[in-house]
N, C-alpha and C positions, 0 to 999 in steps of 0.2 A: 623400457619398462613393459612388462607383460600386461596387456589388455585386461582390465577387470571384467569378469564375467557375471552377467546378469541382465534383467530386463530393463527397458527404457521407456520413460512416459515423456510424451510430447504436448505442449499446451499453446493455446493463444489467448492474449489478454488485452484488454483496452480497446480504444477506438479501432475499427477495422481500416484497412488500407487496401490499395489495388494490388499490393504485391505480398501481403502476409502470408497468402497461401503458397507463394513462392518459396519463402523461408521454409515452412513446413514441408513441402517437397525436398527440399535440400537436405533437411535434417533426416527426412525418411529415407531418402536413396542412399544417403552415406551411412546409415544405421542398417540399412538391408544389407549391404555389402560386408558387414562386419560379422565375423564368427563370434566374437565376443557378446555381443547383444544378442540375447536369446528370444526375447518378444519385445515387440513395439507396441506400446498402447497410447492412444489418444485421450486425453483428459477433455471431456465435453465441458463448455463454457468455463475454460481457464481453470485456476486453481480449484474452483469449487467442484469440478468433477473429481478431484482426488478426495476432497472431503465427504462428498456424497456416493463414492463408489462408482461415479458414471462414467467408466472407461469403455473405449472400442478398441477391437483388436485391428491394428492397421496392416499386419502383416497377411490377412485374408481378405483384403479388398482386391476388387478386379485388379486384372494384370496392369491396366493404363491408369490407374486412381492417382498415382503420383504426377501423371503427365496431364490428366485431365484437370486436376485441381489448379494447376499453375495460372490458368487463365480465368479462373472464377474470383469475382467480386467477393469481398468480405471474408470472414473466417468460415472454413468448411467445417472446423470442429466446435464453433460457437465460442464467443467470447464473454469476458465479464468486466467489471469493475470492482471486485470483492477485496476488501481490506483485511488481512488476517486478524482475527480477535487473540487477545492475549493466551498465549500457548498453544494456539492452533498450528503453529509450526511444528511443534513436537506431536501432535495428533497425526499430522502429515507424514512425518517421520516413521511413526510406528507401523502406519500402513505401508510405507516403502518397505520397511525391513521384513514385514511379514509377507509381502508380495515378492521380495528379493529383487526390487528396483535398484539398481545402482547409477543409472544416468537420468537426470532430469534437465530437459530443455524447455524453457519457457519464452515464448517471443510477446515482446510487449515493450513498453516505454517506461519512463521513470518509477512509477508505481509498482510497475512488475519487477524492476530491479530491486525494489525494496523486498517485495514478496521472496525474490529467489535468495537474496541474501539472508533472509531471517531462516529460510529452510536450510540453507548451506552451513550457517554458524549454528544451529541445532544438531545438526549432522556431526559437526565437529566437536560439539559439547559431549554429545553420546558417544563419540568414538566410532561412528557408522561410515565406513567408506562409501561416500557418494560423490560422483561426479556431475557438479550442477554448473550449466552455462546458460546466460541471458542472451538472447538473440535480439538486437534493437529493432523498434518498429515504431515510429511516431511520425504522423504528417507534420507536427507542430516544429520538428528539427531542433527542439531544445534540450538534447541530451549532452552532457558534457563529455569530454575525454574522446570525442570522435568528430571527423570532419564533416559528416552528416549523416542522416538517418534513413533507411529503408522506408519508403512510403511517401517521403518529402519530394522526391524528383517527380513522381506521378501527380501529387496534387499542385506542384509548381506547374507542371506542364498544363494541367486543366485550367489554372489561374490565368497563365499567359495567354492561351488560346481562346478562352471565353472571354477575358476582358476586351480582347481585340474584336470579337464578334459583337459583343456589346457597344463596344465603341462606335462600329460602323452603324450598328442599328440607331444608336443615339444621333450619330451626325445625320443619318437620314431623316429622321423623326425631330430635327432641331427645331422648327417652327411650331411644333406640337408639345413635346417632350424633351426639353433642351438639357434636363440635369438627370443623370443616372447615378444612384448610389448602390454600389455591389457590397454586399457584407460577407467576409469570409471568414474561416475559421481562425484559430490559434489562440492557446488558452491564455498565455501570457507574453507571447513573442510576435513579431511582426513578419516572420519569415514567408509565409503564405502570401500575405498582402503584397510583400516586396516582389514576389514572383510573378505578379500580376503586370509589372512593367518591363519583363524581360525581353518582349516582341516589340516594344515602343521604339520607333525610329526617329521621331521629331517631337518638338515641344507642343505642336499642336495635336498630335495623336494622343488616344487614349492609352493609359489611365493619366489623367492630369493632375490629380491630387492623390496621396496615399497618407491614410491616417493608421498609425501603429500604436500599440498598446505603451510602447517604451517612450513615446513622445506625448506628454500632455495635452489633451484636448482644450481648445479654447474657441469657443463658439463664434464671437465677433471675428476672430482672424479667420476661422474657416468660412465664415459668409463673405468676407471681404475677397478672400482668394477664388471662391466660387464665382463672385461677381466680375474678377479679373480676367478669370478664364473665359467666361460667357463673353466678355469683352472683345478679348483676342481671338478666340477660336470659335466662337459662335455656339458652341454647347461644351457641356463639362461632364466628364466621367470621374467621380470618386469612388476609390476602393479602399474599404475600412475593415478593420478587424472587429468581430464581435464583441472583444473586451477593451475597446478603446476607454482610458480614462480621463477625468478632468483633472486640474492641478490639485485638488485635494484627494485624489485616488479613487473616487467614485465612478463606477462604470457608467458610461453615456446611455441613457435610453431605459436603465434598469430601474423599475418602480419600486420593487421589493425584493432587494438582493439578498439571497441566501435562504429563499423558500425551499428550493429543490437542490439538493447536494448528491453527489455520487458517494460511491463508499469510502473514498479517500478524503472527501470533505471539500472537493472542488464544486463551485458554484456552477449551475446550468443558467446560461444569460441569454436573452435575445431582447430584440427592439431598437438596438442602436441605428440601423438603417432607416427604419420607419420614423425615428424621432429626427433624424437629420433632413429626411425628406419633408417632412412637416415644416421643420425650421425654415428650409430653404423657401417653401412656398408661401410662409407666413411673412418673413422677412424680404425676400426678393421679388415676390410676387409672380414667380414662374412655375410651371408644372415641374415637379420632380417624381420620378418613378425610383423603385427600389427592387433590388433583386437579392435573394438569399438562397443559394444553392443548398445550403445546409449539408447532410451527411452524403449527398450524392458526389460533392467534389472530392472526398477523401478515398473512394473507391471504385471511381468510373473507370471501367476497363477499356472504353473507346479512346480515352486519353493518356492510357497507360504509358510510362517511359521505358523504352528498351533498356536504358542504362540502369534504371531501377529495379527492372525485373531480373537482370542478370546478377546485380550485386546483393540482392535479397536472398536469392537461391543460393549464391555461393557463401554467404554469412551463415547460412543454414548448414552447409556442408563443413565450414571451418568448425563450427561449435562441436560437432561430432568428431572429426578429425583430433581435435585439442582434447576433448574429454577422453577418448581412448589412449592419448599419449599420457593421462595423468593430471591435465590441466583443468583444474575447477575454481569455482567461485569467481568466475570472470564474465565481462561482457564482450562481444566481439565488437572491436573497435574500428574504424576506417581511418586510414592515414593518406591524405593526399600526396603523391611523389612529385618532386620538383621536375621540371622540364615543361616544354612546349605543349606536349600532348598530355591529356588528362589520363591518369594512372592513378589507383590505389592499392594499397596493401591492407590486410587484415591484421589486427594486432590485439592480443589479449589485454583487457583493461581490468585491474582488480575491481571488484564490485563494490567494495567499500567506497570507492570514488563516485559513484553514479548516484544514488537516492538523494532527495531533498535539495538537489542543485538543478540549476536551469540556466541554457545558454541563451541569454537574450540577444536580440538583433545588434549587431556593432554599429556604433555611430559613424565609423568609417563606411559603411555601406550606404549611407544615406548622402543625398545630395546637401549642399550648404544651407538650403531653407528646411530641410527635413521634410520635404513632402514628396520626395522621389528617391529613386535609386542612384547610386554612384557606379561608375565604371568598374570598379572593384568587385560589387556585388555580382555585375553581368559576368565577370571573368569567373566568379565562383560558381554561380548557378546555372549557368547555360549548358555546361557539360552534363548535368544531372538531368536534365528534361528530355533527354534523347534527340534522335535524329528525325527527318522527314517532317519538319515542322511546316505548317501551311503558310503560304505567302500572302500578304495583304497589301497589293499594289495600290499606289495613289495614282489618281488621273487628273490631269488639267484639260478641262473642257474649254474649247474656244466657242465664245458667243456666235450664234447662229447671226448671219446678215439678215435683217428685217425688212431692207430697204427694198422697195417695190421697182 
């Protein structure tokens, strides 16, 4: 098939990651090498940049622009969580027609897939030939039809390493602050929380307890587990999702749920770790501290995974290669290949399969008590967090001989 001649627009959406600019660089480099793509424009702040004519010319950036952005945190073009209002997909299409844009590449998660699909279907309805590809990105790792998502490997690496660091600190301060609660991100799934246990080597090492959204929270059981760990290990590190829920589905620690929501109706929540720390102090009479890294965890470059970087870049490349071949209205899916060595292939996934679906953390990836991970999860996730992992050796001290 002869490549379609016209301009391309690139955009970034949703919560930023440590590798979202890798995907942008992959798209940009592949687009620059194509004679069919006459101009390359960047939409500032996601799809809102198209609606407001806020576009930048990416072909006239400095020579090393693509290389330089690859190790920048967050989204160099700016991001948004804007939900298209009724008919705005046709407004966007009118602009794309006027500008002779034939290629649209948006990097984002579940909500971005919905946006991309609506624009693609508007183009179909108006019989305008537009090649549209969604490049996945989400730290939540909850997109369906793909083995994993760019962004997850890096936040998983952050969770695994910093939890070990927090564990050593808590162990050192056990006579002062014996309990540490770490609150990590994850909208409705426990993928990030589970990753905090990837470097754990024994039962007495941190993290001792994991609380995921998929497992209903029961306070008395939680307190009993903390008490048991304190008795057995002498200190306790608990890693929780910011969206843990009780049996009734109410989010723990949220006083007024639903006051603030993003453009897609998702509730912004906080307070779970603080609530649990107060509960431990009130009921167990021991000091409990809590840490909440917040958005730092999702785009920290010092903790970036080399595997995540490579795959995010290649996903951007594939999006352009497929569009030039006439493949449209798809997401770049990751398919893990069988065999002892970790390998993936990229596969176009029909966009209709993506929006309004979430991949929750599987039960088989939890231990029997549902408070830790299984070997199956370690096998799945360890290849994603990259190499050159720090070591945390244990030491056995011999008591000094105090006899005179």
